[in-house]
N, C-alpha and C positions, 0 to 999 in steps of 0.2 A: 391942386397946382398939376399941369401941366405944363411939360417944359417944349416939347417941338422939339427940331432937330436942334441939336447942342453943336458945341463951336468944337474946334480941333483939339486934340492930344497928344503929344508924341513922347516916345524915350520911355517909359514907363509911367507917366503922368497918369493920374485917376480920371476916368470919364464915365457920364451917366449919373446916375440919380441914388442913392444910399438911405437907406432908411422909409422907402417913400411903397414899395411895396407893389411897385410897378414894374410890368413886362418890359422884355427887350423887343421893340417893335420893326428898329433894321441896322445896318452899320453898313457903313462903308470905310471903305478901307485906300488909302492912297500913295501909292509907294512909289517912293523918288530914289535916285540913286545919290550914292553915297558925296555928299559936298555938294547938291543942290540945293537951292532955299527949300523949305516946305513951306505946305499950301499960306496962304494969307489967311489970318486971321478972320472968324466970322461977327467980332465983336461981342459974343454973346458966352457964357461960362461950358467948360467943359465938364463942369463935376459940379452937382450941390450933394452937400449933404444934412441932412433932416436932425 
């Protein structure tokens, strides 16, 4: 199973895939000022557990 780009995670939420032995291929970090809105959701889960 391949996941492609996953949804956003924030504030210590888990992200990625656990138990699949996949390597990390990309990371995107989006910093927002305190009190500003977080990025809108992508409609895709941010974490998958096997």
